[in-house]
C-alpha positions, 0 to 999 in steps of 0.5 A: 524529543521522543519518537513515536510511531503512529499506525493506521489500518486500511482494508481493500479488495484487490484481485490479481494473477501471478502469470507464470507461477506454478501454482494455483495463484497463476489464476485470477483470484482475490484477497481481502488485504489489510494494510498497516501503515506506520510512520515515525516522528516527534509530536508537534510541540508548537502551542500555535499549531492546531495539530499540537501533540500529534506526529500527524493527523490520522485523517491526513494519513488516511488521505494520502493512502486513500489517494495513492493506494486505495483509489487505484487498487480497491476492487481492481484486478492487478497484473504485471505489464508483461501479462498476456491477459492484459490486452484482452481484458482492456479490449473487453472493457473490463473496468478497473484493470491495473498493471504495474512493472512487476509480478503483483505479489504481496512482497512486491507491492510493499516497496511500491506502496512505500514509495507512494506513501513516503513521498507524500508525508509532511516534513519530520515524519517518516515512513517506519514500516508497512505490513500487508496481510494477504489472508488472515494468516499470510502477510509481508513486511517492509521496514525503512531501516532494512531499505536504506 
């Protein structure tokens, strides 16, 4: 049976600071991110399945990404868990300050997103690749084939 790739695009706003970086991005700033999620699988062939002809429902993919990524990071400030700003911001009751155990670069977010999304995909469907645009002209990509 043919393998088909299915892609859904997601938009979200996220601020971050790259503490220790030697450029302007060490300051808190935000981006309008675009995340492209591509899965691969064979279309369902069972006549009894309401998803006949689909790899998976676009709505199901949207639900996974909304629950695992967007609900946490859209309109949030993301910092490394080692950030000196974290304690101050949380003590001042800033809402939606998130932290992760790595520098919150586009490149570091992709493997994290891949892990979160992959764990929720239905049987027979695999994450093929992710593309994360940080700006209109700058993006990073993650491919499953590069990360066995």
